[in-house]
C-alpha positions in Angstrom: 0.2 0.0 0.0 2.9 2.4 0.4 4.1 2.3 -2.8 0.6 2.8 -4.2 -0.4 6.5 -5.1 -3.8 6.0 -5.1 -4.3 2.6 -2.6 -8.4 3.2 -2.6 -10.4 4.2 -5.6 -13.3 4.9 -3.0 -11.7 7.1 -1.2 -9.9 9.1 -3.7 -13.4 9.4 -5.3 -14.4 10.8 -2.1 -11.8 13.0 -1.5 -11.6 14.5 -5.0 -15.1 14.9 -5.2 -15.6 17.0 -1.6 -12.1 19.5 -3.1 -13.8 19.8 -6.7 -16.9 21.1 -5.3 -15.4 23.2 -3.0 -13.4 24.6 -5.0 -16.1 25.6 -7.5 -18.2 26.7 -4.3 -15.0 29.3 -3.4 -14.6 30.2 -6.9 -18.3 31.6 -7.3 -18.4 33.2 -4.3 -15.3 35.1 -4.6 -16.3 35.7 -8.5 -19.6 37.2 -7.4 -18.8 39.5 -4.6 -15.1 41.1 -6.9 -17.3 41.1 -9.9 -20.4 43.0 -8.0 -17.8 45.7 -7.0 -16.2 45.6 -10.1 -19.2 46.4 -12.0 -20.5 49.4 -9.1 -16.9 51.0 -10.1 -17.2 50.7 -14.0 -21.0 50.9 -14.1 -20.8 54.6 -14.1 -18.2 54.6 -17.1 -20.4 52.1 -19.3 -23.5 54.2 -19.2 -22.0 57.5 -19.6 -21.7 56.4 -23.1 -24.4 57.5 -25.6 -26.8 54.7 -26.1 -25.8 52.1 -23.4 -27.9 50.3 -20.9 -28.7 47.0 -19.5 -27.5 45.3 -22.1 -23.9 46.8 -22.4 -23.5 46.4 -18.4 -24.4 42.7 -19.1 -21.7 42.6 -21.8 -19.0 44.1 -19.5 -19.6 41.2 -17.1 -19.6 38.6 -19.8 -16.0 40.2 -20.8 -14.9 40.7 -17.1 -15.9 37.8 -15.3 -13.6 35.3 -17.1 -10.7 37.5 -16.1 -11.7 37.5 -12.5 -11.8 33.7 -12.8 -8.8 33.1 -14.4 -7.1 35.4 -11.7 -8.8 33.9 -8.8 -8.7 30.4 -9.7 -5.3 29.7 -7.9 -6.8 31.3 -4.7 -10.0 29.4 -4.7 -7.9 26.2 -4.8 -6.0 27.5 -2.0 -9.0 27.8 0.1 -10.5 25.1 -1.1 -7.6 22.8 0.0 -7.6 24.3 3.5 -11.4 24.1 4.1 -11.4 20.3 2.8 -8.3 19.5 5.0 -9.9 21.0 8.2 -12.9 19.4 7.4 -11.0 16.0 7.3 -9.1 16.5 9.8 -12.1 17.9 12.2 -14.1 14.8 11.9 -10.8 12.5 12.6 -10.9 11.2 9.1 -7.3 11.9 8.4 -6.3 10.2 11.8 -8.6 6.9 10.5 -6.5 7.3 7.0 -3.2 7.2 8.7 -4.3 4.2 11.0 -4.9 2.4 7.6 -1.3 3.2 6.7 -1.5 5.3 4.3 1.3 8.3 4.2 1.0 11.9 4.1 1.2 12.1 0.5 -1.0 9.5 -0.3 -4.1 11.3 1.5 -3.3 14.5 -0.4 -3.1 12.3 -3.7 -6.6 13.0 -4.8 -6.2 16.6 -4.0 -3.3 16.6 -6.2 -4.8 15.0 -9.4 -7.8 17.4 -8.8 -5.4 20.6 -9.1 -3.7 18.9 -12.2 -6.8 18.9 -13.7 -8.1 22.2 -12.8 -4.4 23.4 -13.7 -5.4 21.8 -17.6 -8.7 23.1 -17.5 -7.1 27.0 -16.2 -4.5 26.8 -19.5 -7.3 25.7 -21.7 -9.4 28.3 -20.5 -6.9 31.1 -20.7 -5.9 30.5 -24.2 -9.6 30.1 -25.5 -11.4 32.6 -23.7 -9.7 35.1 -21.3 -7.4 35.9 -24.1 -10.2 37.4 -26.3 -12.7 38.2 -23.5 -9.4 40.5 -22.7 -8.5 41.8 -26.3 -12.3 42.8 -26.7 -12.7 44.8 -23.3 -9.3 46.7 -23.9 -10.7 47.4 -27.1 -14.5 48.2 -25.8 -12.2 50.7 -22.9 -9.8 52.2 -25.3 -13.2 53.7 -27.0 -14.9 54.9 -23.7 -17.4 52.2 -24.1 -18.8 53.3 -27.2 -19.6 50.7 -30.2 -17.5 47.6 -29.4 -14.7 47.3 -32.4 -15.6 44.6 -34.9 -12.0 42.8 -34.1 -11.4 42.0 -30.9 -7.6 42.2 -31.4 -7.7 46.0 -33.3 -4.9 47.8 -31.7 -6.2 51.3 -30.5 -4.4 54.9 -29.7 -1.0 53.7 -31.5 1.8 56.5 -31.5 4.9 55.6 -33.7 8.1 57.5 -34.6 8.5 58.4 -38.3 12.3 59.7 -38.4 11.7 63.7 -36.4 7.6 63.4 -37.2 4.8 61.4 -35.3 2.3 59.3 -37.1 -0.8 58.4 -34.8 -3.5 55.8 -35.2 -6.7 55.5 -33.7 -7.3 52.1 -34.6 -5.3 49.6 -36.1 -6.2 46.3 -37.4 -4.7 43.5 -39.4 -0.8 42.2 -39.9 2.0 42.6 -41.8 1.3 44.4 -45.4 -2.3 43.9 -44.9 -2.4 45.9 -41.7 -4.8 49.1 -41.8 -5.4 52.3 -39.8 -8.3 54.7 -39.1 -8.5 58.1 -37.6 -4.9 58.4 -38.7 -3.0 61.6 -38.3 0.7 62.2 -39.5 2.7 65.2 -37.8 5.6 66.5 -39.8 8.0 68.8 -37.6 10.9 70.9 -38.1 14.7 70.2 -36.7 13.4 71.9 -33.4 10.6 69.9 -32.6 7.8 72.3 -33.7 4.8 70.9 -35.9 4.9 72.4 -39.3 2.1 70.6 -41.1 -0.5 68.0 -39.9 -2.3 65.3 -42.5 -5.1 63.7 -41.1 -7.3 60.9 -43.0 -10.1 58.6 -42.1 -8.2 55.7 -43.2 -4.7 54.5 -44.2 -3.1 51.3 -45.6 0.2 49.6 -45.7 2.1 51.2 -49.4 5.1 49.5 -48.9 7.3 51.7 -47.9 5.1 54.2 -46.0 1.3 54.5 -45.6 -1.3 55.5 -48.4 -3.6 58.6 -46.7 -6.8 58.0 -49.0 -7.9 61.6 -49.7 -6.2 63.4 -46.7 -7.0 66.7 -44.9 -3.9 69.1 -44.9 -3.1 71.7 -42.3 -0.5 74.0 -42.8 0.2 75.1 -38.9 2.4 78.5 -40.0 -0.5 80.1 -42.3 -3.2 78.4 -40.0 -4.8 76.8 -43.8 -6.4 73.7 -44.4 -6.8 71.9 -47.6 -8.6 68.9 -48.7 -6.8 66.7 -50.9 -8.3 65.0 -53.8 -5.9 62.3 -54.2 -4.3 59.8 -51.9 -0.8 60.3 -50.2 1.9 58.4 -49.1 3.4 59.7 -46.1 5.5 58.3 -42.8 7.7 56.0 -45.5 10.1 54.8 -42.8 7.3 53.4 -40.0 7.0 49.6 -41.0 4.2 47.5 -39.7 6.4 45.6 -37.2 6.7 48.9 -35.4 3.1 48.7 -34.6 3.7 45.1 -33.2 6.4 46.3 -30.9 4.1 49.3 -29.7 1.2 47.5 -29.0 2.0 43.8 -27.9 -0.4 43.0 -25.2 0.5 39.4 -23.5 -2.7 39.1 -21.7 -5.0 39.2 -24.9 -2.8 36.8 -27.0 -2.6 33.1 -27.1 0.6 31.3 -26.7 1.0 30.8 -30.7 -0.1 34.5 -30.8 2.6 35.8 -28.4 5.7 33.5 -29.7 4.6 35.1 -33.5 4.9 38.5 -31.8 8.0 38.1 -29.6 10.0 36.5 -33.2 9.1 40.1 -35.0 10.2 42.2 -32.4 13.1 40.1 -32.0 13.9 40.0 -35.6 13.6 43.8 -35.3 16.1 43.7 -33.0 14.7 45.1 -30.2 14.6 43.8 -26.5 11.8 40.7 -25.6 12.8 40.4 -22.0 9.1 41.3 -20.5 7.4 39.5 -23.2 9.1 36.0 -22.8 8.8 36.1 -18.9 5.3 36.7 -19.6 5.1 33.8 -22.3 6.8 31.7 -19.6 4.3 32.8 -17.1 0.8 31.2 -19.3 2.6 27.7 -18.5 3.6 28.4 -14.8 0.5 30.3 -13.6 -2.2 27.7 -14.5 0.1 25.0 -12.6 0.4 27.0 -9.3 -3.1 25.2 -8.8 -0.8 22.3 -8.2 0.9 23.7 -5.6 -1.8 24.8 -3.2 -2.5 21.3 -1.9 1.1 20.9 -1.1 1.0 24.3 0.5 -2.1 23.9 2.3 -1.3 20.5 3.2 0.0 21.3 7.3 -3.7 21.9 7.9 -4.4 18.3 7.4 -2.3 16.6 10.0 -2.1 17.4 13.7 -4.6 16.9 16.6 -7.5 18.5 16.0 -8.5 18.9 19.5 -5.0 20.4 20.4 -6.6 23.5 19.4 -3.6 24.1 17.0 -5.9 23.6 13.8 -6.8 27.1 13.3 -2.9 28.1 13.5 -2.0 25.4 11.1 -5.0 26.4 9.0 -3.2 30.2 9.0 0.3 28.5 8.2 -1.2 27.1 5.3 -3.1 30.3 3.9 0.4 32.2 4.8 2.1 29.7 2.6 0.0 30.2 -0.4 -0.2 33.9 -0.4 3.6 34.3 0.0 4.2 32.1 -3.1 1.2 34.6 -5.3 3.6 37.6 -3.2 6.7 36.0 -4.3 5.5 34.9 -8.1 4.4 38.7 -8.6 7.8 40.2 -7.6 9.8 37.6 -9.2 7.9 38.5 -12.3 8.5 42.0 -12.0 12.2 41.4 -11.4 12.0 39.4 -14.8 10.5 42.7 -16.5 12.8 44.9 -15.6 15.6 42.2 -16.8 16.8 41.4 -13.2 16.2 38.0 -13.6 15.9 35.9 -16.9 12.6 35.3 -18.2 12.3 31.4 -17.7 13.9 31.8 -13.7 11.3 35.0 -13.4 8.7 32.5 -14.4 9.2 29.3 -12.6 11.6 30.3 -9.3 8.7 31.2 -7.4 7.4 27.6 -8.3 10.2 25.3 -7.6 11.0 26.6 -4.5 7.6 26.8 -2.8 7.4 23.4 -4.4 10.6 22.5 -1.9 9.4 24.5 0.9 6.3 22.8 0.8 8.0 19.2 0.6 10.1 20.1 3.2 7.5 21.2 5.6 5.6 17.9 5.1 8.2 15.3 5.3 9.8 16.8 8.0 6.5 17.2 10.3 4.4 14.0 8.7 6.7 11.6 6.8 
């Protein structure tokens, strides 16, 4: 029995089901409370846009809820771990399992299995749902909750350097040579940095090189004269589509494969990709954090409940879990600044707290 990870199928099903139900219950509680608070803070902005009503509030909730689920699912696993193990301990079920010959790791095995499934589901949910909802929500917020852009992957408010001149686009959609801009403005500047001419157009397309402004409106600053051009003009000849990618890469709104393409394009252009590489690795290590929670919260499972130290043990498990999240965010921030290599910034907290959890469990129970 000591060498079997699941000595009893019935016992594994019993603990696993109890754990899964509590994960869902805690997650629903957290998401409902946080969604209500978030809606209270954002509802005024949503309703301020002309024509918005209850339907737009429901749309906001549908776009915001996946982000909350993704962010607080690991916390839910941690709290569910502590609640499940405290319940088993208080009912002396842990004592019965250990008296039957089960080791501490075998007692926790069903929790690890459920946590592993949770990690896989979280990764798939992030890739298929959260990235799309994040892209759509950010695009909607950038237009002050006006009409939702038809393309959720649209980039908004993009400023680009064209030598001494400046190119601005309200929205940018498409990739490569098919990229299109809307609400574009081009500012010609003299050597002192003063704007001497402004060209505006409803749309612009990539002309390779430069961008074709379709029937632009030209404004001369010195004479204050505005003239409409009857033909298209090619401006911003030094601006390439890759500069848009570099200027507006949102890792939260891109899947793993999309982010890989963005990193490759930026690296090919000769720019630094350390921050994006760290976020790429964190897209994998982040969901796996759910597998650590049963190990970090395991201290609540063991020890005599009647000793009066059960609450202290539960607080210790919760403290270990929240310490992981603090260290994880700090390591990711250090990686963004270049202090850590990207892979180390994403994986060091996971490995460190896995070793800490194993050490505590082995020294106290095994």
